[in-house]
GUDO-936547 format. One record per residue: residue number from 1; residue in three letters; x, y, z of N, C-alpha, C in turn. Coordinates in nm, 4 decimals, padded with zeros to 6 digits. Layout:
N
<atom num="NUM" residuo="ALA" n_xx="X" n_yy="Y" n_zz="Z" ca_xx="X" ca_yy="Y" ca_zz="Z" c_xx="X" c_yy="Y" c_zz="Z"/>
...
This chain:
90
<atom num="1" residuo="MET" n_xx="-00.1825" n_yy="-01.1435" n_zz="-00.7531" ca_xx="-00.3031" ca_yy="-01.1081" ca_zz="-00.8863" c_xx="-00.2496" c_yy="-00.9881" c_zz="-00.9591"/>
<atom num="2" residuo="ILE" n_xx="-00.1889" n_yy="-00.9176" n_zz="-00.9267" ca_xx="-00.1260" ca_yy="-00.7919" ca_zz="-01.0040" c_xx="-00.0507" c_yy="-00.8354" c_zz="-01.1317"/>
<atom num="3" residuo="GLU" n_xx="00.0374" n_yy="-00.9311" n_zz="-01.0612" ca_xx="00.0997" ca_yy="-01.0004" ca_zz="-01.1920" c_xx="00.0711" c_yy="-01.0704" c_zz="-01.2974"/>
<atom num="4" residuo="LYS" n_xx="-00.0824" n_yy="-01.1253" n_zz="-01.2568" ca_xx="-00.1609" ca_yy="-01.1666" ca_zz="-01.3682" c_xx="-00.2498" c_yy="-01.1107" c_zz="-01.4196"/>
<atom num="5" residuo="ALA" n_xx="-00.2770" n_yy="-01.0080" n_zz="-01.3765" ca_xx="-00.3090" ca_yy="-00.8560" ca_zz="-01.4548" c_xx="-00.2141" c_yy="-00.7679" c_zz="-01.5260"/>
<atom num="6" residuo="LYS" n_xx="-00.1673" n_yy="-00.8146" n_zz="-01.5797" ca_xx="-00.0482" ca_yy="-00.7322" ca_zz="-01.6948" c_xx="-00.0792" c_yy="-00.6376" c_zz="-01.7385"/>
<atom num="7" residuo="GLY" n_xx="-00.2128" n_yy="-00.6654" n_zz="-01.8454" ca_xx="-00.2662" ca_yy="-00.6082" ca_zz="-01.9537" c_xx="-00.3910" c_yy="-00.4932" c_zz="-01.8512"/>
<atom num="8" residuo="SER" n_xx="-00.3763" n_yy="-00.4831" n_zz="-01.7190" ca_xx="-00.4907" ca_yy="-00.4040" ca_zz="-01.6471" c_xx="-00.6279" c_yy="-00.5318" c_zz="-01.6530"/>
<atom num="9" residuo="PHE" n_xx="-00.6214" n_yy="-00.6415" n_zz="-01.6828" ca_xx="-00.7291" ca_yy="-00.7319" ca_zz="-01.6844" c_xx="-00.7210" c_yy="-00.8243" c_zz="-01.5796"/>
<atom num="10" residuo="LEU" n_xx="-00.7988" n_yy="-00.8508" n_zz="-01.5173" ca_xx="-00.8242" ca_yy="-00.9953" ca_zz="-01.4304" c_xx="-00.9429" c_yy="-01.0227" c_zz="-01.4140"/>
<atom num="11" residuo="LYS" n_xx="-00.9557" n_yy="-01.1544" n_zz="-01.4488" ca_xx="-01.0714" ca_yy="-01.2477" ca_zz="-01.4804" c_xx="-01.1024" c_yy="-01.3125" c_zz="-01.3226"/>
<atom num="12" residuo="ALA" n_xx="-01.2227" n_yy="-01.3350" n_zz="-01.3029" ca_xx="-01.2770" ca_yy="-01.4209" ca_zz="-01.1942" c_xx="-01.1948" c_yy="-01.5683" c_zz="-01.1947"/>
<atom num="13" residuo="GLU" n_xx="-01.1838" n_yy="-01.6193" n_zz="-01.3211" ca_xx="-01.0976" ca_yy="-01.7264" ca_zz="-01.3361" c_xx="-00.9695" c_yy="-01.7605" c_zz="-01.2832"/>
<atom num="14" residuo="ASN" n_xx="-00.9116" n_yy="-01.6080" n_zz="-01.3062" ca_xx="-00.7700" ca_yy="-01.6098" ca_zz="-01.2513" c_xx="-00.7538" c_yy="-01.6256" c_zz="-01.0911"/>
<atom num="15" residuo="VAL" n_xx="-00.8804" n_yy="-01.5575" n_zz="-01.0332" ca_xx="-00.8477" ca_yy="-01.5616" ca_zz="-00.8892" c_xx="-00.8606" c_yy="-01.7067" c_zz="-00.8306"/>
<atom num="16" residuo="VAL" n_xx="-00.9899" n_yy="-01.7558" n_zz="-00.9055" ca_xx="-00.9953" ca_yy="-01.9402" ca_zz="-00.8988" c_xx="-00.8787" c_yy="-01.9953" c_zz="-00.8994"/>
<atom num="17" residuo="ASP" n_xx="-00.8133" n_yy="-01.9955" n_zz="-00.9874" ca_xx="-00.6788" ca_yy="-02.0083" ca_zz="-01.0269" c_xx="-00.5574" c_yy="-01.9916" c_zz="-00.9045"/>
<atom num="18" residuo="ILE" n_xx="-00.5686" n_yy="-01.8590" n_zz="-00.8745" ca_xx="-00.4685" ca_yy="-01.8417" ca_zz="-00.7915" c_xx="-00.4903" c_yy="-01.8927" c_zz="-00.6616"/>
<atom num="19" residuo="VAL" n_xx="-00.6272" n_yy="-01.8949" n_zz="-00.6068" ca_xx="-00.6510" ca_yy="-01.9537" ca_zz="-00.4710" c_xx="-00.6377" c_yy="-02.1245" c_zz="-00.4729"/>
<atom num="20" residuo="ALA" n_xx="-00.6502" n_yy="-02.1974" n_zz="-00.6000" ca_xx="-00.6043" ca_yy="-02.3008" ca_zz="-00.6054" c_xx="-00.4907" c_yy="-02.3242" c_zz="-00.6465"/>
<atom num="21" residuo="SER" n_xx="-00.4238" n_yy="-02.2532" n_zz="-00.6144" ca_xx="-00.2740" ca_yy="-02.2598" ca_zz="-00.6740" c_xx="-00.1600" c_yy="-02.3412" c_zz="-00.5246"/>
<atom num="22" residuo="PRO" n_xx="-00.0651" n_yy="-02.4139" n_zz="-00.5335" ca_xx="00.0199" ca_yy="-02.4719" ca_zz="-00.4154" c_xx="00.0356" c_yy="-02.3766" c_zz="-00.3445"/>
<atom num="23" residuo="GLY" n_xx="00.0989" n_yy="-02.2934" n_zz="-00.3521" ca_xx="00.1735" ca_yy="-02.1698" ca_zz="-00.2770" c_xx="00.0333" c_yy="-02.0849" c_zz="-00.1929"/>
<atom num="24" residuo="LEU" n_xx="-00.0702" n_yy="-02.0744" n_zz="-00.2474" ca_xx="-00.1610" ca_yy="-02.0353" ca_zz="-00.1814" c_xx="-00.2514" c_yy="-02.1184" c_zz="-00.0659"/>
<atom num="25" residuo="GLN" n_xx="-00.2337" n_yy="-02.2214" n_zz="-00.1452" ca_xx="-00.3262" ca_yy="-02.3621" ca_zz="-00.0359" c_xx="-00.2377" c_yy="-02.4136" c_zz="00.0474"/>
<atom num="26" residuo="ALA" n_xx="-00.0906" n_yy="-02.4045" n_zz="00.0711" ca_xx="-00.0163" ca_yy="-02.3868" ca_zz="00.1851" c_xx="-00.0457" c_yy="-02.2823" c_zz="00.3025"/>
<atom num="27" residuo="VAL" n_xx="-00.0324" n_yy="-02.1469" n_zz="00.2307" ca_xx="-00.0760" ca_yy="-02.0509" ca_zz="00.3416" c_xx="-00.2229" c_yy="-02.0950" c_zz="00.4103"/>
<atom num="28" residuo="PHE" n_xx="-00.3245" n_yy="-02.1197" n_zz="00.3232" ca_xx="-00.4411" ca_yy="-02.1524" ca_zz="00.3733" c_xx="-00.4371" c_yy="-02.2743" c_zz="00.4946"/>
<atom num="29" residuo="ALA" n_xx="-00.3447" n_yy="-02.3997" n_zz="00.4432" ca_xx="-00.3362" ca_yy="-02.4764" ca_zz="00.5279" c_xx="-00.2938" c_yy="-02.4218" c_zz="00.6772"/>
<atom num="30" residuo="CYS" n_xx="-00.1967" n_yy="-02.3533" n_zz="00.6778" ca_xx="-00.1480" ca_yy="-02.3058" ca_zz="00.7995" c_xx="-00.2325" c_yy="-02.2408" c_zz="00.8684"/>
<atom num="31" residuo="LYS" n_xx="-00.3568" n_yy="-02.1490" n_zz="00.8076" ca_xx="-00.4164" ca_yy="-02.1046" ca_zz="00.8801" c_xx="-00.5618" c_yy="-02.1759" c_zz="00.9132"/>
<atom num="32" residuo="GLY" n_xx="-00.5609" n_yy="-02.3150" n_zz="00.8831" ca_xx="-00.6733" ca_yy="-02.4003" ca_zz="00.9256" c_xx="-00.7666" c_yy="-02.3996" c_zz="00.8138"/>
<atom num="33" residuo="ILE" n_xx="-00.7550" n_yy="-02.3280" n_zz="00.7078" ca_xx="-00.8488" ca_yy="-02.3412" ca_zz="00.5894" c_xx="-00.8450" c_yy="-02.4711" c_zz="00.5023"/>
<atom num="34" residuo="THR" n_xx="-00.9471" n_yy="-02.5459" n_zz="00.4802" ca_xx="-00.9319" ca_yy="-02.6876" ca_zz="00.3815" c_xx="-00.9917" c_yy="-02.6602" c_zz="00.2644"/>
<atom num="35" residuo="ARG" n_xx="-01.0374" n_yy="-02.5667" n_zz="00.2407" ca_xx="-01.1297" ca_yy="-02.5330" ca_zz="00.0846" c_xx="-01.0037" c_yy="-02.4902" c_zz="-00.0050"/>
<atom num="36" residuo="THR" n_xx="-00.9946" n_yy="-02.5824" n_zz="-00.1181" ca_xx="-00.9454" ca_yy="-02.6018" ca_zz="-00.2282" c_xx="-00.9664" c_yy="-02.5331" c_zz="-00.3195"/>
<atom num="37" residuo="SER" n_xx="-01.0966" n_yy="-02.4762" n_zz="-00.3319" ca_xx="-01.1293" ca_yy="-02.3705" ca_zz="-00.4450" c_xx="-01.2349" c_yy="-02.3011" c_zz="-00.4101"/>
<atom num="38" residuo="ILE" n_xx="-01.2691" n_yy="-02.1765" n_zz="-00.4974" ca_xx="-01.3829" ca_yy="-02.1160" ca_zz="-00.4923" c_xx="-01.4663" c_yy="-02.0901" c_zz="-00.5732"/>
<atom num="39" residuo="SER" n_xx="-01.5894" n_yy="-02.0625" n_zz="-00.6094" ca_xx="-01.6650" ca_yy="-02.0408" ca_zz="-00.7198" c_xx="-01.6184" c_yy="-01.8934" c_zz="-00.7773"/>
<atom num="40" residuo="LEU" n_xx="-01.6781" n_yy="-01.9052" n_zz="-00.9131" ca_xx="-01.6479" ca_yy="-01.7995" ca_zz="-00.9743" c_xx="-01.7170" c_yy="-01.6427" c_zz="-00.9081"/>
<atom num="41" residuo="ARG" n_xx="-01.8545" n_yy="-01.6710" n_zz="-00.8684" ca_xx="-01.8987" ca_yy="-01.5886" ca_zz="-00.8002" c_xx="-01.8272" c_yy="-01.4919" c_zz="-00.6920"/>
<atom num="42" residuo="THR" n_xx="-01.7627" n_yy="-01.5952" n_zz="-00.5935" ca_xx="-01.6823" ca_yy="-01.5698" ca_zz="-00.4949" c_xx="-01.5604" c_yy="-01.4980" c_zz="-00.5534"/>
<atom num="43" residuo="GLY" n_xx="-01.4903" n_yy="-01.5276" n_zz="-00.6697" ca_xx="-01.3913" ca_yy="-01.4429" ca_zz="-00.7291" c_xx="-01.4341" c_yy="-01.3233" c_zz="-00.8101"/>
<atom num="44" residuo="LEU" n_xx="-01.5620" n_yy="-01.3013" n_zz="-00.8138" ca_xx="-01.6035" ca_yy="-01.1432" ca_zz="-00.8779" c_xx="-01.6297" c_yy="-01.0806" c_zz="-00.7218"/>
<atom num="45" residuo="CYS" n_xx="-01.6708" n_yy="-01.1325" n_zz="-00.6413" ca_xx="-01.6763" ca_yy="-01.0912" ca_zz="-00.5066" c_xx="-01.5839" c_yy="-01.0097" c_zz="-00.4521"/>
<atom num="46" residuo="TRP" n_xx="-01.4813" n_yy="-01.1085" n_zz="-00.4402" ca_xx="-01.3344" ca_yy="-01.0774" ca_zz="-00.4053" c_xx="-01.2631" c_yy="-00.9721" c_zz="-00.4650"/>
<atom num="47" residuo="LEU" n_xx="-01.3004" n_yy="-00.9745" n_zz="-00.5982" ca_xx="-01.2316" ca_yy="-00.8710" ca_zz="-00.6992" c_xx="-01.2995" c_yy="-00.7292" c_zz="-00.6651"/>
<atom num="48" residuo="GLU" n_xx="-01.4355" n_yy="-00.7088" n_zz="-00.6482" ca_xx="-01.5129" ca_yy="-00.5907" ca_zz="-00.6063" c_xx="-01.4738" c_yy="-00.5280" c_zz="-00.4943"/>
<atom num="49" residuo="LYS" n_xx="-01.4650" n_yy="-00.6459" n_zz="-00.3958" ca_xx="-01.4098" ca_yy="-00.5865" ca_zz="-00.2194" c_xx="-01.2653" c_yy="-00.5097" c_zz="-00.2405"/>
<atom num="50" residuo="LEU" n_xx="-01.1724" n_yy="-00.5939" n_zz="-00.3493" ca_xx="-01.0426" ca_yy="-00.5200" ca_zz="-00.3756" c_xx="-01.0718" c_yy="-00.3988" c_zz="-00.4511"/>
<atom num="51" residuo="GLY" n_xx="-01.1464" n_yy="-00.3546" n_zz="-00.4975" ca_xx="-01.1924" ca_yy="-00.2527" ca_zz="-00.5521" c_xx="-01.1617" c_yy="-00.2333" c_zz="-00.7459"/>
<atom num="52" residuo="TRP" n_xx="-01.1263" n_yy="-00.3668" n_zz="-00.7716" ca_xx="-01.1317" ca_yy="-00.3815" ca_zz="-00.9168" c_xx="-01.2759" c_yy="-00.3844" c_zz="-00.9776"/>
<atom num="53" residuo="THR" n_xx="-01.3303" n_yy="-00.3216" n_zz="-01.0807" ca_xx="-01.4107" ca_yy="-00.3343" ca_zz="-01.1488" c_xx="-01.4236" c_yy="-00.4222" c_zz="-01.2611"/>
<atom num="54" residuo="TYR" n_xx="-01.5335" n_yy="-00.4710" n_zz="-01.2874" ca_xx="-01.5402" ca_yy="-00.5497" ca_zz="-01.4133" c_xx="-01.6847" c_yy="-00.4889" c_zz="-01.5219"/>
<atom num="55" residuo="GLY" n_xx="-01.6229" n_yy="-00.5235" n_zz="-01.6399" ca_xx="-01.7393" ca_yy="-00.4882" ca_zz="-01.7574" c_xx="-01.6841" c_yy="-00.4814" c_zz="-01.8615"/>
<atom num="56" residuo="LYS" n_xx="-01.7447" n_yy="-00.4499" n_zz="-01.9686" ca_xx="-01.6987" ca_yy="-00.4481" ca_zz="-02.1074" c_xx="-01.5851" c_yy="-00.3463" c_zz="-02.1342"/>
<atom num="57" residuo="LEU" n_xx="-01.4861" n_yy="-00.4003" n_zz="-02.2309" ca_xx="-01.3883" ca_yy="-00.2966" ca_zz="-02.2463" c_xx="-01.4240" c_yy="-00.1875" c_zz="-02.3293"/>
<atom num="58" residuo="ARG" n_xx="-01.4058" n_yy="-00.0667" n_zz="-02.3225" ca_xx="-01.4948" ca_yy="00.0520" ca_zz="-02.4056" c_xx="-01.4027" c_yy="00.1040" c_zz="-02.4935"/>
<atom num="59" residuo="ASP" n_xx="-01.4401" n_yy="00.1523" n_zz="-02.6070" ca_xx="-01.3589" ca_yy="00.2033" ca_zz="-02.7379" c_xx="-01.2988" c_yy="00.3565" c_zz="-02.6395"/>
<atom num="60" residuo="GLY" n_xx="-01.1783" n_yy="00.3949" n_zz="-02.6906" ca_xx="-01.1482" ca_yy="00.5319" ca_zz="-02.6803" c_xx="-01.2022" c_yy="00.6310" c_zz="-02.7334"/>
<atom num="61" residuo="MET" n_xx="-01.3752" n_yy="00.6439" n_zz="-02.7949" ca_xx="-01.3879" ca_yy="00.7359" ca_zz="-02.8695" c_xx="-01.3632" c_yy="00.8743" c_zz="-02.8657"/>
<atom num="62" residuo="TYR" n_xx="-01.3349" n_yy="00.9160" n_zz="-02.7185" ca_xx="-01.3048" ca_yy="01.0435" ca_zz="-02.6786" c_xx="-01.1706" c_yy="01.0873" c_zz="-02.6401"/>
<atom num="63" residuo="LEU" n_xx="-01.0715" n_yy="00.9609" n_zz="-02.6633" ca_xx="-00.9225" ca_yy="00.9703" ca_zz="-02.6027" c_xx="-00.8975" c_yy="01.0130" c_zz="-02.7273"/>
<atom num="64" residuo="ASP" n_xx="-00.9140" n_yy="00.9787" n_zz="-02.8485" ca_xx="-00.8459" ca_yy="00.9873" ca_zz="-02.9821" c_xx="-00.8863" c_yy="01.1050" c_zz="-03.0832"/>
<atom num="65" residuo="GLY" n_xx="-00.8434" n_yy="01.1825" n_zz="-03.1126" ca_xx="-00.8919" ca_yy="01.2776" ca_zz="-03.2191" c_xx="-00.9906" c_yy="01.3909" c_zz="-03.1634"/>
<atom num="66" residuo="HIS" n_xx="-01.0000" n_yy="01.4221" n_zz="-03.0434" ca_xx="-01.0955" ca_yy="01.5166" ca_zz="-02.9967" c_xx="-01.0401" c_yy="01.6351" c_zz="-03.0010"/>
<atom num="67" residuo="GLU" n_xx="-00.9032" n_yy="01.6575" n_zz="-03.0093" ca_xx="-00.8679" ca_yy="01.8097" ca_zz="-03.0423" c_xx="-00.7912" c_yy="01.8257" c_zz="-03.1745"/>
<atom num="68" residuo="ARG" n_xx="-00.8618" n_yy="01.7163" n_zz="-03.2789" ca_xx="-00.8126" ca_yy="01.7746" ca_zz="-03.4197" c_xx="-00.8560" c_yy="01.8990" c_zz="-03.4551"/>
<atom num="69" residuo="PRO" n_xx="-00.8311" n_yy="01.9710" n_zz="-03.5325" ca_xx="-00.8519" ca_yy="02.0958" ca_zz="-03.5802" c_xx="-00.9871" c_yy="02.1006" c_zz="-03.6179"/>
<atom num="70" residuo="ASP" n_xx="-01.0222" n_yy="01.9790" n_zz="-03.6929" ca_xx="-01.1732" ca_yy="01.9890" ca_zz="-03.7683" c_xx="-01.2678" c_yy="01.9686" c_zz="-03.6684"/>
<atom num="71" residuo="VAL" n_xx="-01.2257" n_yy="01.8681" n_zz="-03.5679" ca_xx="-01.3405" ca_yy="01.8702" ca_zz="-03.4467" c_xx="-01.3410" c_yy="01.9792" c_zz="-03.3651"/>
<atom num="72" residuo="VAL" n_xx="-01.2608" n_yy="02.0586" n_zz="-03.3209" ca_xx="-01.2794" ca_yy="02.1772" ca_zz="-03.2664" c_xx="-01.3512" c_yy="02.2911" c_zz="-03.3268"/>
<atom num="73" residuo="GLU" n_xx="-01.3127" n_yy="02.2940" n_zz="-03.4751" ca_xx="-01.4057" ca_yy="02.3839" ca_zz="-03.5643" c_xx="-01.5511" c_yy="02.3481" c_zz="-03.5545"/>
<atom num="74" residuo="TYR" n_xx="-01.6002" n_yy="02.2333" n_zz="-03.5719" ca_xx="-01.7117" ca_yy="02.1397" ca_zz="-03.6051" c_xx="-01.7730" c_yy="02.1750" c_zz="-03.4522"/>
<atom num="75" residuo="ARG" n_xx="-01.7415" n_yy="02.1800" n_zz="-03.3304" ca_xx="-01.7781" ca_yy="02.2247" ca_zz="-03.1935" c_xx="-01.8183" c_yy="02.3458" c_zz="-03.1891"/>
<atom num="76" residuo="ARG" n_xx="-01.7033" n_yy="02.4489" n_zz="-03.2295" ca_xx="-01.7430" ca_yy="02.5916" ca_zz="-03.2069" c_xx="-01.8975" c_yy="02.6233" c_zz="-03.2981"/>
<atom num="77" residuo="GLU" n_xx="-01.8753" n_yy="02.5620" n_zz="-03.4027" ca_xx="-01.9888" ca_yy="02.6050" ca_zz="-03.5292" c_xx="-02.1249" c_yy="02.5305" c_zz="-03.4621"/>
<atom num="78" residuo="PHE" n_xx="-02.1207" n_yy="02.4249" n_zz="-03.4071" ca_xx="-02.2270" ca_yy="02.3909" ca_zz="-03.3307" c_xx="-02.2872" c_yy="02.4633" c_zz="-03.2057"/>
<atom num="79" residuo="VAL" n_xx="-02.2011" n_yy="02.4853" n_zz="-03.1166" ca_xx="-02.2125" ca_yy="02.5851" ca_zz="-03.0093" c_xx="-02.2847" c_yy="02.7160" c_zz="-03.0755"/>
<atom num="80" residuo="LYS" n_xx="-02.2419" n_yy="02.7544" n_zz="-03.1838" ca_xx="-02.2794" ca_yy="02.8892" ca_zz="-03.2153" c_xx="-02.4334" c_yy="02.8682" c_zz="-03.2783"/>
<atom num="81" residuo="TRP" n_xx="-02.4774" n_yy="02.7451" n_zz="-03.3286" ca_xx="-02.5889" ca_yy="02.7053" ca_zz="-03.3802" c_xx="-02.6803" c_yy="02.6866" c_zz="-03.2775"/>
<atom num="82" residuo="TRP" n_xx="-02.6451" n_yy="02.6312" n_zz="-03.1825" ca_xx="-02.7146" ca_yy="02.5794" ca_zz="-03.0559" c_xx="-02.7586" c_yy="02.7323" c_zz="-02.9513"/>
<atom num="83" residuo="MET" n_xx="-02.6668" n_yy="02.8001" n_zz="-02.9607" ca_xx="-02.6887" ca_yy="02.9344" ca_zz="-02.8814" c_xx="-02.7916" c_yy="03.0224" c_zz="-02.9694"/>
<atom num="84" residuo="GLY" n_xx="-02.7886" n_yy="03.0118" n_zz="-03.1214" ca_xx="-02.8986" ca_yy="03.0830" ca_zz="-03.1809" c_xx="-03.0438" c_yy="03.0266" c_zz="-03.1153"/>
<atom num="85" residuo="TYR" n_xx="-03.0764" n_yy="02.9014" n_zz="-03.0825" ca_xx="-03.1968" ca_yy="02.8746" ca_zz="-03.0377" c_xx="-03.1987" c_yy="02.8752" c_zz="-02.8834"/>
<atom num="86" residuo="GLU" n_xx="-03.1250" n_yy="02.9368" n_zz="-02.7941" ca_xx="-03.1052" ca_yy="02.9677" ca_zz="-02.6623" c_xx="-03.2667" c_yy="03.0373" c_zz="-02.6151"/>
<atom num="87" residuo="GLN" n_xx="-03.3199" n_yy="03.1210" n_zz="-02.7019" ca_xx="-03.4170" ca_yy="03.2258" ca_zz="-02.6609" c_xx="-03.5429" c_yy="03.1327" c_zz="-02.6627"/>
<atom num="88" residuo="GLN" n_xx="-03.5366" n_yy="03.0185" n_zz="-02.7227" ca_xx="-03.6303" ca_yy="02.9293" ca_zz="-02.7297" c_xx="-03.6731" c_yy="02.8353" c_zz="-02.6303"/>
<atom num="89" residuo="PHE" n_xx="-03.5439" n_yy="02.8106" n_zz="-02.5697" ca_xx="-03.5600" ca_yy="02.7241" ca_zz="-02.4602" c_xx="-03.6427" c_yy="02.7546" c_zz="-02.3398"/>
<atom num="90" residuo="HIS" n_xx="-03.6738" n_yy="02.6935" n_zz="-02.2683" ca_xx="-03.7748" ca_yy="02.6985" ca_zz="-02.1631" c_xx="-03.6902" c_yy="02.7696" c_zz="-02.0233"/>
């Protein structure tokens, strides 16, 4: 499965394809398992049990540019402005 997830993505469809592959079917036959496929929902459950998470790919908005000099200066000025209102907080 890790080989299928080269870009760190693995879909439930990939798990279904892996289970239906001849190699894994041979292993299943040796164990007495006669199912030839699994559902997409079962594939999702298996990924979850293996510790894989699924969801939308997120932007790296905090990964790029958060230490640029102009961004650091903006944060400093914002904190000063915010602290000016500290006396009014409950």
